[in-house]
Structures are given as structure tokens and as C-alpha cells.
C-alpha positions as CSV (number, residue, x, y, z in Angstrom):
1,M,-11.4,105.8,-46.3
2,S,-12.6,102.4,-47.3
3,K,-9.4,100.3,-46.6
4,V,-6.4,100.4,-44.3
5,S,-3.2,98.4,-44.3
6,A,-2.0,97.3,-40.9
7,R,0.3,95.0,-39.0
8,H,-0.3,93.8,-35.5
9,I,1.2,92.1,-32.5
10,L,-1.0,89.7,-30.5
11,V,-0.1,88.9,-26.9
12,E,-2.1,87.4,-24.0
13,Q,-1.7,90.1,-21.3
14,R,-2.0,93.8,-21.4
15,H,1.3,94.3,-19.6
16,E,3.0,92.3,-22.4
17,A,1.7,94.8,-24.9
18,E,2.8,97.7,-22.7
19,D,6.3,96.2,-22.5
20,L,6.5,96.0,-26.3
21,I,5.5,99.7,-26.5
22,K,8.5,100.5,-24.3
23,K,10.8,98.3,-26.5
24,M,9.7,100.4,-29.5
25,E,10.4,103.6,-27.7
26,Q,13.9,102.2,-27.1
27,G,14.5,101.5,-30.8
28,S,13.1,98.1,-31.6
29,T,11.0,98.0,-34.8
30,F,7.4,96.9,-34.8
31,E,8.2,94.1,-37.3
32,E,11.0,92.6,-35.3
33,L,8.9,92.6,-32.1
34,A,6.0,91.0,-34.0
35,A,8.2,88.3,-35.3
36,K,9.6,87.5,-31.8
37,F,6.5,88.0,-29.5
38,S,3.3,87.8,-31.4
39,K,1.0,84.8,-30.9
40,C,-0.6,85.2,-34.4
41,P,0.7,83.4,-37.5
42,S,1.1,86.8,-39.2
43,K,4.3,87.1,-37.1
44,A,6.1,85.3,-40.0
45,R,5.4,88.5,-42.0
46,G,6.3,90.9,-39.2
47,G,2.6,91.0,-38.2
48,D,1.4,92.2,-41.6
49,L,-2.3,91.7,-42.1
50,G,-2.3,93.5,-45.5
51,S,-5.2,95.7,-46.5
52,F,-8.7,95.2,-45.2
53,G,-12.0,97.1,-45.4
54,K,-14.6,97.7,-42.7
55,G,-16.5,94.7,-41.6
56,R,-13.5,92.3,-41.9
57,M,-12.1,92.5,-38.4
58,V,-13.6,92.4,-34.9
59,P,-15.2,95.8,-34.1
60,S,-12.6,97.0,-31.5
61,F,-9.7,96.0,-33.7
62,E,-11.3,97.7,-36.7
63,E,-12.1,100.9,-34.9
64,A,-8.5,101.2,-33.7
65,A,-7.0,100.4,-37.1
66,F,-9.2,102.9,-38.9
67,G,-8.5,105.6,-36.3
68,L,-4.7,105.5,-36.6
69,E,-2.6,107.8,-38.7
70,V,-0.1,106.2,-41.1
71,N,2.9,104.7,-39.1
72,Q,1.1,105.3,-35.8
73,V,1.0,102.5,-33.2
74,S,-2.1,102.0,-31.1
75,Q,-2.4,101.5,-27.4
76,P,-3.3,97.9,-26.4
77,V,-6.6,96.9,-27.9
78,Q,-8.4,94.0,-26.2
79,T,-10.4,91.5,-28.3
80,Q,-11.5,87.9,-27.6
81,F,-8.1,86.8,-28.9
82,G,-6.0,88.8,-26.5
83,Y,-4.3,92.2,-26.6
84,H,-3.2,93.8,-29.9
85,L,-0.8,96.5,-30.8
86,I,-1.8,97.8,-34.3
87,Q,0.4,99.8,-36.7
88,R,-1.2,101.3,-39.7
89,Y,1.2,101.6,-42.6
90,A,-1.2,102.7,-45.4
């Protein structure tokens, strides 16, 4: 697989990301949570980052995104920017 399509939610603390996982388990959608809580400008698009190939994202983010099944949401992934929840959609 040379590219994935993903969206993400960026927060400052791990516990914030864990709280968002709980909200999804209770029925909130990834896109609405991204729009409300993400610190990334992509929140205006429900966290959508579009398609990207290897070498375009920081290593830990990329490894998580390429390791997901379609529609799967990652556990919190730490980068220098904060904590990400990543959802692969294609």
C-alpha cells in the first residue's frame, strides 16, 4: 500500500485523547469530535488530512496510520505536536 487516507484529532494531553475515544464509544462521530476538540486547522474538515504516502508525516503518526484497517481508530499516538487519534478511511 503506497498511500492511505486519514483524518485525525490533535489534543495536548493523552487523557484528552482517551476521553474522546470514550465519546466515540458512546456514539459521537470522529468528524464531530475533530471539529469540536482538535487543535489542528484540519478540524474545519472534520480532521481530514486527505491521502498521503510514506515519508510525508512524522514517523510515529505514519506508522500508526499505515497500520490501521479502514474505519479503524488508533489509540493515542504521541508526536512533538501532541497526541493524535487517527482514523483511516481509505
